[in-house]
MOPAC internal coordinates of N, CA, C and O (Angstrom, degrees):
PM7 1SCF
backbone

  N    0.0000 0     0.00 0     0.00 0    0    0    0
  C    1.4485 1     0.00 0     0.00 0    1    0    0
  C    1.5370 1   108.34 1     0.00 0    2    1    0
  O    1.2310 1   119.63 1   -48.87 1    3    2    1
  N    1.3145 1   118.31 1   131.13 1    3    2    1
  C    1.4736 1   120.35 1   179.62 1    5    3    2
  C    1.5194 1   110.88 1   -63.62 1    6    5    3
  O    1.2310 1   121.06 1   -27.11 1    7    6    5
  N    1.3088 1   115.58 1   152.89 1    7    6    5
  C    1.4607 1   119.02 1   176.77 1    9    7    6
  C    1.5221 1   109.74 1  -137.37 1   10    9    7
  O    1.2310 1   121.38 1   -26.85 1   11   10    9
  N    1.3105 1   114.96 1   153.15 1   11   10    9
  C    1.4556 1   123.06 1   175.77 1   13   11   10
  C    1.5219 1   106.45 1  -121.28 1   14   13   11
  O    1.2310 1   120.02 1   -62.00 1   15   14   13
  N    1.3140 1   117.56 1   118.00 1   15   14   13
  C    1.4574 1   121.37 1   179.61 1   17   15   14
  C    1.5330 1   107.98 1   -76.65 1   18   17   15
  O    1.2310 1   120.57 1   -62.12 1   19   18   17
  N    1.3292 1   116.52 1   117.88 1   19   18   17
  C    1.4560 1   121.80 1  -179.53 1   21   19   18
  C    1.5233 1   111.91 1   -87.16 1   22   21   19
  O    1.2310 1   120.76 1   152.45 1   23   22   21
  N    1.3399 1   116.15 1   -27.55 1   23   22   21
  C    1.4617 1   121.47 1  -177.71 1   25   23   22
  C    1.5138 1   107.64 1  -163.08 1   26   25   23
  O    1.2310 1   120.15 1   -38.32 1   27   26   25
  N    1.3215 1   117.32 1   141.68 1   27   26   25
  C    1.4635 1   121.07 1   175.32 1   29   27   26
  C    1.5223 1   108.51 1  -148.30 1   30   29   27
  O    1.2310 1   121.01 1   -43.71 1   31   30   29
  N    1.3099 1   115.68 1   136.29 1   31   30   29
  C    1.4563 1   122.46 1   175.76 1   33   31   30
  C    1.5190 1   107.27 1  -140.86 1   34   33   31
  O    1.2310 1   120.41 1   -45.03 1   35   34   33
  N    1.3182 1   116.83 1   134.97 1   35   34   33
  C    1.4604 1   121.06 1   178.35 1   37   35   34
  C    1.5158 1   107.88 1  -145.60 1   38   37   35
  O    1.2310 1   120.58 1   -58.28 1   39   38   37
  N    1.3254 1   116.49 1   121.72 1   39   38   37
  C    1.4647 1   120.72 1   178.53 1   41   39   38
  C    1.5186 1   109.29 1  -159.56 1   42   41   39
  O    1.2310 1   120.62 1   -24.43 1   43   42   41
  N    1.3175 1   116.41 1   155.57 1   43   42   41
  C    1.4564 1   121.37 1   175.06 1   45   43   42
  C    1.5246 1   108.66 1   -71.53 1   46   45   43
  O    1.2310 1   120.52 1   -48.89 1   47   46   45
  N    1.3174 1   116.61 1   131.11 1   47   46   45
  C    1.4642 1   123.36 1  -179.93 1   49   47   46
  C    1.5239 1   108.02 1  -136.45 1   50   49   47
  O    1.2310 1   121.23 1   -23.54 1   51   50   49
  N    1.3211 1   115.26 1   156.46 1   51   50   49
  C    1.4698 1   118.56 1   173.18 1   53   51   50
  C    1.5287 1   108.72 1   -73.80 1   54   53   51
  O    1.2310 1   120.85 1   -19.88 1   55   54   53
  N    1.3132 1   115.99 1   160.12 1   55   54   53
  C    1.4627 1   119.95 1   177.18 1   57   55   54
  C    1.5228 1   110.77 1   -58.25 1   58   57   55
  O    1.2310 1   120.38 1   142.35 1   59   58   57
  N    1.3286 1   116.87 1   -37.65 1   59   58   57
  C    1.4700 1   121.15 1  -179.90 1   61   59   58
  C    1.5293 1   111.10 1   -66.37 1   62   61   59
  O    1.2310 1   120.32 1   139.77 1   63   62   61
  N    1.3299 1   117.00 1   -40.23 1   63   62   61
  C    1.4683 1   120.32 1   178.70 1   65   63   62
  C    1.5283 1   110.79 1   -65.16 1   66   65   63
  O    1.2310 1   120.50 1   138.18 1   67   66   65
  N    1.3288 1   116.65 1   -41.82 1   67   66   65
  C    1.4656 1   120.94 1   178.52 1   69   67   66
  C    1.5262 1   109.82 1   -63.10 1   70   69   67
  O    1.2310 1   120.47 1   136.06 1   71   70   69
  N    1.3325 1   116.71 1   -43.94 1   71   70   69
  C    1.4694 1   120.84 1   178.70 1   73   71   70
  C    1.5204 1   110.94 1   -59.40 1   74   73   71
  O    1.2310 1   120.13 1   142.26 1   75   74   73
  N    1.3215 1   117.36 1   -37.74 1   75   74   73
  C    1.4634 1   121.44 1   179.07 1   77   75   74
  C    1.5313 1   110.71 1   -64.02 1   78   77   75
  O    1.2310 1   120.01 1   136.10 1   79   78   77
  N    1.3415 1   117.59 1   -43.90 1   79   78   77
  C    1.4689 1   120.90 1   176.89 1   81   79   78
  C    1.5267 1   110.66 1   -61.52 1   82   81   79
  O    1.2310 1   120.65 1   133.65 1   83   82   81
  N    1.3344 1   116.36 1   -46.35 1   83   82   81
  C    1.4623 1   119.91 1  -178.58 1   85   83   82
  C    1.5244 1   111.56 1   -64.67 1   86   85   83
  O    1.2310 1   120.16 1   143.97 1   87   86   85
  N    1.3553 1   117.30 1   -36.03 1   87   86   85
  C    1.4669 1   120.70 1   176.58 1   89   87   86
  C    1.5214 1   111.23 1   -62.60 1   90   89   87
  O    1.2310 1   120.33 1   138.86 1   91   90   89
  N    1.3301 1   116.98 1   -41.14 1   91   90   89
  C    1.4648 1   120.82 1   179.38 1   93   91   90
  C    1.5256 1   110.07 1   -63.49 1   94   93   91
  O    1.2310 1   120.14 1   136.06 1   95   94   93
  N    1.3329 1   117.34 1   -43.94 1   95   94   93
  C    1.4617 1   120.45 1   176.81 1   97   95   94
  C    1.5286 1   109.51 1   -61.27 1   98   97   95
  O    1.2310 1   120.24 1   134.61 1   99   98   97
  N    1.3341 1   117.15 1   -45.39 1   99   98   97
  C    1.4669 1   121.35 1  -179.84 1  101   99   98
  C    1.5266 1   110.69 1   -61.59 1  102  101   99
  O    1.2310 1   120.07 1   137.17 1  103  102  101
  N    1.3241 1   117.46 1   -42.83 1  103  102  101
  C    1.4659 1   120.82 1   178.85 1  105  103  102
  C    1.5267 1   110.90 1   -61.66 1  106  105  103
  O    1.2310 1   120.32 1   137.60 1  107  106  105
  N    1.3484 1   117.00 1   -42.40 1  107  106  105
  C    1.4593 1   120.05 1   179.52 1  109  107  106
  C    1.5297 1   111.28 1   -66.89 1  110  109  107
  O    1.2310 1   120.31 1   140.64 1  111  110  109
  N    1.3431 1   117.02 1   -39.36 1  111  110  109
  C    1.4610 1   119.85 1   176.31 1  113  111  110
  C    1.5222 1   110.51 1   -62.78 1  114  113  111
  O    1.2310 1   120.73 1   136.20 1  115  114  113
  N    1.3359 1   116.21 1   -43.80 1  115  114  113
  C    1.4648 1   122.26 1  -179.20 1  117  115  114
  C    1.5261 1   111.86 1   -59.77 1  118  117  115
  O    1.2310 1   120.66 1   140.16 1  119  118  117
  N    1.3195 1   116.34 1   -39.84 1  119  118  117
  C    1.4622 1   120.66 1  -174.89 1  121  119  118
  C    1.5302 1   113.04 1   -93.82 1  122  121  119
  O    1.2310 1   120.03 1   177.37 1  123  122  121
  N    1.3373 1   117.55 1    -2.63 1  123  122  121
  C    1.4586 1   120.35 1   179.47 1  125  123  122
  C    1.5171 1   114.05 1    79.74 1  126  125  123
  O    1.2310 1   120.42 1  -167.11 1  127  126  125
  N    1.3395 1   116.80 1    12.89 1  127  126  125
  C    1.4642 1   120.41 1   179.64 1  129  127  126
  C    1.5267 1   110.81 1   -82.35 1  130  129  127
  O    1.2310 1   121.07 1   -22.66 1  131  130  129
  N    1.3262 1   115.56 1   157.34 1  131  130  129
  C    1.4619 1   121.50 1   175.02 1  133  131  130
  C    1.5241 1   109.15 1   -67.06 1  134  133  131
  O    1.2310 1   121.08 1   -20.60 1  135  134  133
  N    1.3241 1   115.53 1   159.40 1  135  134  133
  C    1.4611 1   121.76 1   176.64 1  137  135  134
  C    1.5224 1   107.24 1  -106.78 1  138  137  135
  O    1.2310 1   120.86 1   -62.14 1  139  138  137
  N    1.3245 1   115.95 1   117.86 1  139  138  137
  C    1.4622 1   122.30 1  -178.77 1  141  139  138
  C    1.5205 1   109.00 1  -103.66 1  142  141  139
  O    1.2310 1   120.50 1   -58.11 1  143  142  141
  N    1.3175 1   116.66 1   121.89 1  143  142  141
  C    1.4590 1   122.48 1   177.84 1  145  143  142
  C    1.5220 1   107.62 1  -110.89 1  146  145  143
  O    1.2310 1   120.27 1   -49.61 1  147  146  145
  N    1.3294 1   117.09 1   130.39 1  147  146  145
  C    1.4556 1   119.96 1  -177.52 1  149  147  146
  C    1.5194 1   109.71 1  -147.47 1  150  149  147
  O    1.2310 1   121.11 1   -44.14 1  151  150  149
  N    1.3218 1   115.48 1   135.86 1  151  150  149
  C    1.4582 1   122.44 1   173.61 1  153  151  150
  C    1.5214 1   106.34 1  -149.17 1  154  153  151
  O    1.2310 1   120.49 1   -65.71 1  155  154  153
  N    1.3217 1   116.66 1   114.29 1  155  154  153
  C    1.4635 1   120.36 1  -176.51 1  157  155  154
  C    1.5157 1   109.99 1    60.71 1  158  157  155
  O    1.2310 1   120.32 1    51.98 1  159  158  157
  N    1.3159 1   117.00 1  -128.02 1  159  158  157
  C    1.4651 1   120.87 1  -179.98 1  161  159  158
  C    1.5311 1   112.44 1   -90.30 1  162  161  159
  O    1.2310 1   120.17 1   175.06 1  163  162  161
  N    1.3241 1   117.28 1    -4.94 1  163  162  161
  C    1.4642 1   120.99 1   178.12 1  165  163  162
  C    1.5221 1   110.02 1   -87.45 1  166  165  163
  O    1.2310 1   120.81 1   -45.25 1  167  166  165
  N    1.3268 1   116.05 1   134.75 1  167  166  165
  C    1.4621 1   119.44 1   177.01 1  169  167  166
  C    1.5175 1   110.07 1  -157.66 1  170  169  167
  O    1.2310 1   121.30 1   -23.56 1  171  170  169
  N    1.3195 1   115.12 1   156.44 1  171  170  169
  C    1.4554 1   122.17 1   174.43 1  173  171  170
  C    1.5237 1   107.61 1  -153.02 1  174  173  171
  O    1.2310 1   120.95 1   -34.49 1  175  174  173
  N    1.3153 1   115.80 1   145.51 1  175  174  173
  C    1.4608 1   122.04 1   175.43 1  177  175  174
  C    1.5173 1   107.79 1  -119.49 1  178  177  175
  O    1.2310 1   121.00 1   -53.14 1  179  178  177
  N    1.3234 1   115.69 1   126.86 1  179  178  177
  C    1.4580 1   122.03 1  -179.51 1  181  179  178
  C    1.5218 1   109.12 1  -124.33 1  182  181  179
  O    1.2310 1   120.85 1   -37.04 1  183  182  181
  N    1.3199 1   115.97 1   142.96 1  183  182  181
  C    1.4529 1   120.94 1  -179.33 1  185  183  182
  C    1.5269 1   108.99 1  -125.85 1  186  185  183
  O    1.2310 1   120.54 1   -91.33 1  187  186  185
  N    1.3466 1   116.58 1    88.67 1  187  186  185
  C    1.4692 1   119.24 1  -179.57 1  189  187  186
  C    1.5276 1   110.99 1   -61.05 1  190  189  187
  O    1.2310 1   120.51 1   -33.21 1  191  190  189
  N    1.3356 1   116.64 1   146.79 1  191  190  189
  C    1.4681 1   120.17 1   176.45 1  193  191  190
  C    1.5282 1   110.51 1   -70.71 1  194  193  191
  O    1.2310 1   120.59 1    -1.99 1  195  194  193
  N    1.3007 1   116.48 1   178.01 1  195  194  193
  C    1.4630 1   121.66 1  -178.58 1  197  195  194
  C    1.5268 1   112.32 1   -61.97 1  198  197  195
  O    1.2310 1   119.61 1   150.18 1  199  198  197
  N    1.3414 1   118.34 1   -29.82 1  199  198  197
  C    1.4645 1   121.09 1  -177.48 1  201  199  198
  C    1.5234 1   111.19 1  -135.36 1  202  201  199
  O    1.2310 1   119.83 1  -108.52 1  203  202  201
  N    1.3390 1   117.93 1    71.48 1  203  202  201
  C    1.4617 1   119.17 1   174.54 1  205  203  202
  C    1.5301 1   110.04 1   -74.15 1  206  205  203
  O    1.2310 1   120.48 1   -14.15 1  207  206  205
  N    1.3185 1   116.70 1   165.85 1  207  206  205
  C    1.4645 1   121.21 1   172.17 1  209  207  206
  C    1.5262 1   107.35 1   -79.11 1  210  209  207
  O    1.2310 1   120.28 1   -48.00 1  211  210  209
  N    1.3267 1   117.06 1   132.00 1  211  210  209
  C    1.4653 1   122.99 1  -178.93 1  213  211  210
  C    1.5170 1   107.74 1  -113.04 1  214  213  211
  O    1.2310 1   120.71 1   -62.35 1  215  214  213
  N    1.3309 1   116.25 1   117.65 1  215  214  213
  C    1.4628 1   121.63 1  -179.64 1  217  215  214
  C    1.5250 1   108.97 1  -112.95 1  218  217  215
  O    1.2310 1   120.88 1   -48.56 1  219  218  217
  N    1.3197 1   115.92 1   131.44 1  219  218  217
  C    1.4593 1   122.43 1   174.33 1  221  219  218
  C    1.5210 1   106.75 1  -121.52 1  222  221  219
  O    1.2310 1   121.15 1   -50.69 1  223  222  221
  N    1.3378 1   115.40 1   129.31 1  223  222  221
  C    1.4599 1   119.48 1  -177.01 1  225  223  222
  C    1.5264 1   109.14 1  -136.18 1  226  225  223
  O    1.2310 1   120.32 1   -47.94 1  227  226  225
  N    1.3262 1   116.99 1   132.06 1  227  226  225
  C    1.4610 1   123.09 1   171.97 1  229  227  226
  C    1.5169 1   107.11 1  -109.91 1  230  229  227
  O    1.2310 1   120.52 1   -48.82 1  231  230  229
  N    1.3393 1   116.62 1   131.18 1  231  230  229
  C    1.4579 1   120.46 1  -175.99 1  233  231  230
  C    1.5215 1   112.00 1  -130.88 1  234  233  231
  O    1.2310 1   121.78 1   -26.33 1  235  234  233
  N    1.3203 1   114.20 1   153.67 1  235  234  233
  C    1.4634 1   123.26 1   169.60 1  237  235  234
  C    1.5160 1   104.99 1  -119.19 1  238  237  235
  O    1.2310 1   120.25 1   -52.89 1  239  238  237
  N    1.3321 1   117.13 1   127.11 1  239  238  237
  C    1.4615 1   120.90 1  -175.47 1  241  239  238
  C    1.5187 1   110.87 1  -132.20 1  242  241  239
  O    1.2310 1   121.25 1   -15.45 1  243  242  241
  N    1.3092 1   115.22 1   164.55 1  243  242  241
  C    1.4546 1   122.40 1   177.21 1  245  243  242
  C    1.5124 1   110.29 1   134.45 1  246  245  243
  O    1.2310 1   120.90 1    -3.95 1  247  246  245
  N    1.3237 1   115.88 1   176.05 1  247  246  245
  C    1.4628 1   118.87 1   179.41 1  249  247  246
  C    1.5277 1   110.60 1   -67.63 1  250  249  247
  O    1.2310 1   121.12 1   -25.92 1  251  250  249
  N    1.3405 1   115.46 1   154.08 1  251  250  249
  C    1.4624 1   121.18 1  -179.82 1  253  251  250
  C    1.5250 1   110.46 1   -52.06 1  254  253  251
  O    1.2310 1   120.89 1   -47.42 1  255  254  253
  N    1.3219 1   115.90 1   132.58 1  255  254  253
  C    1.4531 1   121.24 1   179.69 1  257  255  254
  C    1.5203 1   113.96 1    83.57 1  258  257  255
  O    1.2310 1   119.98 1   172.41 1  259  258  257
  N    1.3418 1   117.64 1    -7.59 1  259  258  257
  C    1.4723 1   120.76 1  -179.64 1  261  259  258
  C    1.5299 1   109.96 1  -143.83 1  262  261  259
  O    1.2310 1   121.11 1  -131.14 1  263  262  261
  N    1.3148 1   115.48 1    48.86 1  263  262  261
  C    1.4614 1   120.51 1  -177.85 1  265  263  262
  C    1.5299 1   109.21 1   -83.80 1  266  265  263
  O    1.2310 1   120.90 1   -98.72 1  267  266  265
  N    1.3249 1   115.88 1    81.28 1  267  266  265
  C    1.4635 1   120.75 1  -173.60 1  269  267  266
  C    1.5268 1   113.78 1  -101.87 1  270  269  267
  O    1.2310 1   119.54 1   171.06 1  271  270  269
  N    1.3211 1   118.48 1    -8.94 1  271  270  269
  C    1.4677 1   120.65 1  -179.39 1  273  271  270
  C    1.5220 1   109.91 1   -88.22 1  274  273  271
  O    1.2310 1   120.72 1   -48.47 1  275  274  273
  N    1.3251 1   116.23 1   131.53 1  275  274  273
  C    1.4676 1   122.43 1   179.07 1  277  275  274
  C    1.5221 1   108.46 1  -116.07 1  278  277  275
  O    1.2310 1   120.86 1   -29.73 1  279  278  277
  N    1.3206 1   115.97 1   150.27 1  279  278  277
  C    1.4596 1   119.69 1   175.80 1  281  279  278
  C    1.5171 1   110.39 1  -147.95 1  282  281  279
  O    1.2310 1   121.74 1   -27.41 1  283  282  281
  N    1.3289 1   114.28 1   152.59 1  283  282  281
  C    1.4579 1   122.95 1   169.97 1  285  283  282
  C    1.5195 1   105.04 1  -123.45 1  286  285  283
  O    1.2310 1   120.41 1   -54.27 1  287  286  285
  N    1.3129 1   116.83 1   125.73 1  287  286  285
  C    1.4578 1   121.35 1   179.87 1  289  287  286
  C    1.5270 1   109.28 1  -117.51 1  290  289  287
  O    1.2310 1   121.03 1   -46.60 1  291  290  289
  N    1.3206 1   115.63 1   133.40 1  291  290  289
  C    1.4568 1   122.47 1   174.85 1  293  291  290
  C    1.5217 1   106.52 1  -116.89 1  294  293  291
  O    1.2310 1   120.25 1   -53.20 1  295  294  293
  N    1.3169 1   117.13 1   126.80 1  295  294  293
  C    1.4610 1   120.12 1  -176.89 1  297  295  294
  C    1.5224 1   110.43 1  -135.84 1  298  297  295
  O    1.2310 1   121.19 1   -47.88 1  299  298  297
  N    1.3199 1   115.32 1   132.12 1  299  298  297
  C    1.4605 1   121.79 1   170.20 1  301  299  298
  C    1.5134 1   106.15 1  -104.14 1  302  301  299
  O    1.2310 1   120.36 1   -45.84 1  303  302  301
  N    1.3130 1   116.92 1   134.16 1  303  302  301
  C    1.4526 1   120.22 1  -176.96 1  305  303  302
  C    1.5248 1   109.22 1  -137.85 1  306  305  303
  O    1.2310 1   120.88 1   -41.42 1  307  306  305
  N    1.3331 1   115.93 1   138.58 1  307  306  305
  C    1.4530 1   120.69 1   177.38 1  309  307  306
  C    1.5128 1   109.69 1  -156.92 1  310  309  307
  O    1.2310 1   121.55 1   -22.78 1  311  310  309
  N    1.3083 1   114.65 1   157.22 1  311  310  309
  C    1.4578 1   122.31 1   175.37 1  313  311  310
  C    1.5227 1   106.65 1   -95.14 1  314  313  311
  O    1.2310 1   120.35 1   -54.89 1  315  314  313
  N    1.3168 1   116.94 1   125.11 1  315  314  313
  C    1.4653 1   120.44 1  -178.28 1  317  315  314
  C    1.5266 1   112.40 1   -60.79 1  318  317  315
  O    1.2310 1   120.15 1   158.66 1  319  318  317
  N    1.3347 1   117.32 1   -21.34 1  319  318  317
  C    1.4657 1   121.21 1  -178.74 1  321  319  318
  C    1.5199 1   112.98 1  -100.51 1  322  321  319
  O    1.2310 1   120.42 1  -174.16 1  323  322  321
  N    1.3413 1   116.80 1     5.84 1  323  322  321
  C    1.4627 1   121.19 1  -175.43 1  325  323  322
  C    1.5206 1   110.03 1  -102.88 1  326  325  323
  O    1.2310 1   120.78 1   -25.49 1  327  326  325
  N    1.3144 1   116.11 1   154.51 1  327  326  325
  C    1.4610 1   121.68 1   178.73 1  329  327  326
  C    1.5240 1   112.54 1   -79.25 1  330  329  327
  O    1.2310 1   119.50 1   170.32 1  331  330  329
  N    1.3385 1   118.55 1    -9.68 1  331  330  329
  C    1.4632 1   121.43 1   178.31 1  333  331  330
  C    1.5038 1   114.10 1    78.93 1  334  333  331
  O    1.2310 1   119.95 1  -142.07 1  335  334  333
  N    1.3422 1   117.70 1    37.93 1  335  334  333
  C    1.4640 1   121.28 1   179.25 1  337  335  334
  C    1.5202 1   110.86 1   -63.67 1  338  337  335
  O    1.2310 1   120.57 1   -27.90 1  339  338  337
  N    1.3238 1   116.51 1   152.10 1  339  338  337
  C    1.4669 1   122.78 1   179.62 1  341  339  338
  C    1.5172 1   109.91 1   -69.63 1  342  341  339
  O    1.2310 1   120.59 1   -58.97 1  343  342  341
  N    1.3439 1   116.47 1   121.03 1  343  342  341
  C    1.4645 1   119.85 1   176.51 1  345  343  342
  C    1.5153 1   110.99 1  -128.92 1  346  345  343
  O    1.2310 1   119.87 1  -160.99 1  347  346  345
  N    1.3239 1   117.85 1    19.01 1  347  346  345
  C    1.4474 1   122.45 1  -177.57 1  349  347  346
  C    1.5165 1   112.15 1   -67.07 1  350  349  347
  O    1.2310 1   121.28 1   -25.77 1  351  350  349
  N    1.3385 1   115.15 1   154.23 1  351  350  349
  C    1.4545 1   119.30 1  -177.94 1  353  351  350
  C    1.5166 1   112.53 1  -108.67 1  354  353  351
  O    1.2310 1   119.40 1   175.26 1  355  354  353
  N    1.3196 1   118.76 1    -4.74 1  355  354  353
  C    1.4560 1   120.74 1  -179.29 1  357  355  354
  C    1.5097 1   110.96 1  -178.80 1  358  357  355
  O    1.2310 1   120.64 1    -2.55 1  359  358  357
  N    1.3035 1   116.37 1   177.45 1  359  358  357
  C    1.4583 1   122.56 1  -177.55 1  361  359  358
  C    1.5172 1   110.38 1   -98.26 1  362  361  359
  O    1.2310 1   119.98 1   -63.20 1  363  362  361
  N    1.3293 1   117.64 1   116.80 1  363  362  361
  C    1.4453 1   122.83 1   177.03 1  365  363  362
  C    1.5205 1   109.47 1   -73.08 1  366  365  363
  O    1.2310 1   120.48 1   -41.28 1  367  366  365
  N    1.3151 1   116.70 1   138.72 1  367  366  365
  C    1.4605 1   122.26 1   172.66 1  369  367  366
  C    1.5072 1   109.01 1  -124.27 1  370  369  367
  O    1.2310 1   120.46 1   -49.03 1  371  370  369
  N    1.3337 1   116.73 1   130.97 1  371  370  369
  C    1.4597 1   122.21 1   175.01 1  373  371  370
  C    1.5143 1   106.12 1  -121.98 1  374  373  371
  O    1.2310 1   120.62 1   -59.68 1  375  374  373
  N    1.3240 1   116.42 1   120.32 1  375  374  373
  C    1.4692 1   120.55 1  -176.21 1  377  375  374
  C    1.5065 1   110.59 1  -111.49 1  378  377  375
  O    1.2310 1   120.10 1   180.00 1  379  378  377

């Protein structure tokens, strides 16, 4: 499926700085506020519905035999024209 990148930011951050960003997103989700992303002159405001799809992915990447890069990806996904019905298949646990 084609995609259009509306906003992208990538930089090295401390664990504490990353936690602060994630807390702000969590607070906005909790209160029903829009999520505003801004870096320099680039910005986007997104307003997830009450029940977006939440994807969590852990990956190992790199060339064959040397897959040393690890990542954790958190993604909220929704159709702007959808009512946001529950389609989850199970209960995620993060410990």
